[in-house]
Backbone bond lengths (Angstrom), bond angles and torsions (degrees), N, CA, C in turn:
res aa  C-N    CA-C-N  psi(-1)  N-CA   C-N-CA  omega(-1)  CA-C   N-CA-C  phi
1 M - - - 1.453 - - 1.530 109.54 -
2 P 1.328 116.15 146.06 1.469 119.28 177.87 1.531 110.95 -62.86
3 T 1.307 114.70 153.70 1.461 121.39 173.60 1.516 107.73 -120.94
4 K 1.321 114.46 136.13 1.461 121.00 179.81 1.522 107.84 -117.76
5 I 1.319 115.58 130.63 1.460 120.56 168.96 1.523 105.59 -99.66
6 E 1.320 116.06 118.93 1.456 119.95 179.04 1.517 108.85 -111.79
7 L 1.313 115.57 128.74 1.456 122.42 177.57 1.522 107.96 -110.26
8 I 1.313 116.03 121.45 1.461 122.34 -178.88 1.522 107.75 -111.79
9 V 1.319 115.49 117.11 1.468 121.45 -179.31 1.520 108.23 -93.98
10 D 1.335 115.84 122.75 1.466 120.97 177.35 1.527 109.93 -60.11
11 D 1.325 115.79 163.75 1.457 119.35 173.91 1.529 107.16 -61.19
12 L 1.313 116.72 133.01 1.462 122.04 -171.23 1.524 112.13 -107.63
13 D 1.323 115.84 150.11 1.462 120.97 174.71 1.521 110.54 -69.11
14 D 1.347 117.14 -38.38 1.462 121.92 -179.51 1.532 109.24 -121.90
15 A 1.321 115.26 70.26 1.463 121.08 -177.54 1.529 111.30 -63.87
16 E 1.328 118.03 -31.39 1.469 120.45 -178.82 1.521 111.43 -63.79
17 A 1.323 117.73 -38.91 1.463 120.74 178.55 1.521 110.31 -65.51
18 F 1.333 117.01 -41.11 1.463 120.12 177.51 1.528 110.10 -64.60
19 E 1.321 116.82 -46.29 1.464 120.74 -177.91 1.532 111.86 -61.20
20 A 1.316 116.76 -32.22 1.463 119.79 177.76 1.527 111.20 -63.90
21 R 1.326 117.33 -25.30 1.466 121.97 -179.66 1.524 113.18 -90.54
22 V 1.327 117.67 -14.08 1.467 120.78 -173.82 1.532 113.44 -56.02
23 P 1.322 121.47 -46.14 1.475 118.45 179.54 1.530 112.87 -56.98
24 E 1.314 117.12 -42.96 1.468 120.94 178.17 1.529 110.87 -65.09
25 L 1.328 117.02 -41.59 1.457 120.76 179.88 1.524 111.40 -63.99
26 L 1.331 117.10 -39.46 1.463 120.06 178.67 1.531 111.08 -66.65
27 T 1.312 116.81 -36.50 1.465 120.53 175.26 1.525 110.13 -62.41
28 Q 1.317 116.64 -43.04 1.463 120.61 177.55 1.525 111.05 -64.01
29 A 1.322 116.74 -40.48 1.471 120.45 179.81 1.522 110.97 -62.99
30 R 1.325 117.19 -40.37 1.467 120.57 -179.77 1.528 112.26 -63.46
31 A 1.329 117.51 -18.72 1.463 121.74 179.48 1.527 112.36 -84.54
32 L 1.336 118.20 -3.24 1.459 119.97 179.58 1.522 110.13 -65.30
33 P 1.325 117.21 134.45 1.459 119.16 179.85 1.530 110.98 -65.55
34 C 1.311 115.66 142.38 1.472 124.06 175.15 1.526 114.36 68.83
35 L 1.324 118.57 10.12 1.467 121.00 177.13 1.522 108.58 -66.50
36 T 1.343 117.00 129.76 1.465 120.58 -179.29 1.521 113.18 -107.61
37 R 1.335 116.66 -21.70 1.457 120.01 -177.50 1.516 107.78 -160.57
38 L 1.320 115.73 146.39 1.453 121.60 177.47 1.522 107.31 -137.34
39 T 1.313 117.36 130.98 1.457 121.49 171.81 1.523 107.93 -130.49
40 S 1.315 115.23 142.55 1.454 121.26 -177.61 1.513 108.61 -142.13
41 G 1.319 116.95 144.65 1.450 118.84 177.32 1.515 112.59 -165.11
42 K 1.317 114.49 159.54 1.456 121.84 176.23 1.527 108.25 -95.45
43 V 1.325 115.11 142.87 1.457 121.51 179.50 1.529 108.72 -79.60
44 W 1.333 115.29 130.56 1.457 119.88 178.45 1.523 110.58 -64.69
45 P 1.341 117.34 144.76 1.471 119.32 172.38 1.528 109.30 -64.85
46 K 1.309 116.50 153.97 1.465 120.31 177.59 1.526 109.37 -74.95
47 E 1.305 115.42 140.51 1.472 120.18 -177.94 1.518 112.65 -68.73
48 D 1.346 117.00 -24.38 1.465 119.04 -178.65 1.527 112.61 -86.03
49 G 1.335 117.12 2.50 1.452 121.04 176.64 1.514 115.14 85.94
50 T 1.329 117.68 -5.84 1.463 119.18 177.41 1.532 108.93 -74.58
51 P 1.313 116.94 158.71 1.470 119.45 -177.39 1.533 112.23 -59.11
52 R 1.309 115.38 139.16 1.460 119.06 176.03 1.533 108.20 -72.08
53 P 1.316 117.73 154.40 1.464 120.11 -174.86 1.529 114.14 -75.88
54 A 1.322 116.85 -17.38 1.467 121.11 -178.45 1.524 108.09 -159.76
55 H 1.339 115.41 167.50 1.463 120.70 179.95 1.526 112.48 -98.20
56 R 1.343 116.35 -44.40 1.464 120.73 -172.90 1.520 108.53 -152.88
57 T 1.334 114.80 154.16 1.457 120.88 172.52 1.525 109.17 -128.30
58 L 1.320 114.31 152.86 1.462 121.48 175.74 1.516 106.89 -139.53
59 Q 1.331 116.40 128.10 1.451 121.51 178.02 1.523 109.10 -115.86
60 L 1.320 115.01 125.93 1.460 122.88 179.09 1.525 107.02 -114.50
61 W 1.326 116.91 118.92 1.462 121.91 -174.45 1.531 110.94 -104.57
62 F 1.327 114.57 140.65 1.458 122.65 179.29 1.527 109.10 -136.39
63 A 1.321 116.67 160.42 1.464 121.10 -177.93 1.523 112.07 -62.70
64 D 1.329 117.05 -34.63 1.460 120.18 -177.64 1.532 109.59 -162.31
65 Y 1.327 114.96 178.81 1.459 121.38 -177.44 1.525 111.59 -61.39
66 D 1.325 116.35 -42.74 1.465 119.64 -178.35 1.526 111.55 -60.84
67 A 1.321 117.00 -41.30 1.469 120.54 179.08 1.525 110.66 -65.85
68 A 1.339 117.28 -41.22 1.464 120.86 178.97 1.528 110.69 -64.86
69 S 1.318 116.46 -43.75 1.468 120.49 179.36 1.523 111.34 -63.14
70 A 1.339 115.94 -41.97 1.463 120.06 178.78 1.523 110.83 -63.23
71 A 1.328 116.84 -38.70 1.468 120.29 179.53 1.530 110.63 -64.23
72 V 1.322 116.93 -42.75 1.468 120.56 179.57 1.525 110.36 -62.38
73 G 1.319 117.09 -40.26 1.447 121.04 -177.81 1.514 115.62 -81.84
74 S 1.323 116.33 -8.16 1.459 120.29 -179.01 1.525 110.77 -72.46
75 E 1.327 115.50 166.16 1.466 119.99 176.73 1.531 110.27 -60.23
76 A 1.337 116.88 -44.26 1.471 120.43 178.70 1.520 110.60 -62.53
77 G 1.327 117.15 -37.69 1.459 121.12 179.16 1.514 112.28 -66.46
78 Q 1.318 116.46 -42.53 1.461 119.75 178.82 1.523 111.14 -62.44
79 V 1.338 116.47 -40.88 1.465 120.80 178.41 1.527 110.12 -65.47
80 F 1.332 116.77 -49.04 1.462 120.61 -176.69 1.526 112.02 -63.14
81 F 1.339 117.30 -53.07 1.466 119.30 -174.03 1.527 111.61 -64.93
82 A 1.322 117.92 -37.65 1.470 119.82 176.22 1.524 110.74 -63.71
83 A 1.332 116.90 -42.52 1.471 120.50 179.91 1.530 111.08 -66.78
84 F 1.338 116.73 -42.70 1.470 120.73 -177.59 1.530 110.48 -64.34
85 V 1.312 116.10 -52.44 1.469 120.21 -178.30 1.529 110.31 -65.07
86 G 1.319 117.40 -40.22 1.457 120.79 178.00 1.517 112.58 -63.36
87 S 1.322 116.58 -40.67 1.467 120.74 -179.84 1.523 111.77 -65.77
88 A 1.327 116.09 -28.14 1.467 121.04 179.33 1.523 111.69 -92.88
89 G 1.324 117.24 9.13 1.458 120.52 179.96 1.518 112.87 62.51
90 G 1.324 116.68 27.58 1.458 121.26 179.34 1.510 114.39 81.15
91 K 1.322 117.43 -1.15 1.466 121.19 -176.36 1.532 111.08 -85.62
92 V 1.337 115.36 61.59 1.461 121.93 -176.13 1.522 109.67 -132.21
93 T 1.314 116.24 135.24 1.455 122.35 169.56 1.513 106.46 -107.48
94 G 1.326 116.76 128.10 1.455 121.42 179.02 1.517 110.49 -110.94
95 L 1.318 116.78 134.69 1.455 122.09 179.92 1.523 109.98 -125.92
96 F 1.316 117.44 128.77 1.469 123.44 169.34 1.525 105.10 -96.07
97 T 1.319 118.12 118.91 1.456 121.23 -175.42 1.514 111.11 -121.62
98 D 1.324 116.33 130.21 1.455 123.39 171.72 1.527 105.96 -82.82
99 V 1.312 116.95 103.24 1.465 121.61 -174.39 1.526 108.86 -71.59
100 E 1.313 116.52 118.33 1.460 121.74 -178.12 1.517 112.95 -94.40
101 T 1.326 116.53 -35.17 1.454 120.47 -175.83 1.516 109.84 -139.15
102 V 1.318 116.01 132.50 1.457 122.46 169.81 1.518 106.25 -127.38
103 W 1.299 116.86 121.13 1.460 121.57 -179.68 1.514 108.14 -123.09
104 E 1.299 117.67 137.03 1.464 123.39 176.97 1.523 108.17 -117.86
105 A 1.321 117.02 141.62 1.461 120.55 177.74 1.522 109.47 -54.07
106 G 1.311 116.47 139.69 1.451 121.61 -178.98 1.523 112.76 95.96
107 E 1.335 117.05 -11.39 1.465 120.52 177.65 1.531 108.52 -90.19
108 A 1.295 115.56 151.30 1.470 120.20 179.33 1.512 110.75 -73.23
């Protein structure tokens, strides 16, 4: 089963400084060995004006757990994860997920 590493960046005090680094961080992420898919996005503000629960998410997809673990431990992984977490001031939650179901519109 695929494994997804999801990085959730908390709402930041200086989001503009983090956003200025995002293109470089995405380039670093694409260099991770065995990466099969990458998705990134900003969390929409809440319509009721209350604080949003996070600022940005990044999903890094791999064929399996072993590939994801190897990517994290690789030289490229050490560079990327240190830069990503550092750029967010440590305000990152990381999740390793065993993807059980992937459904696309139009599929039965």
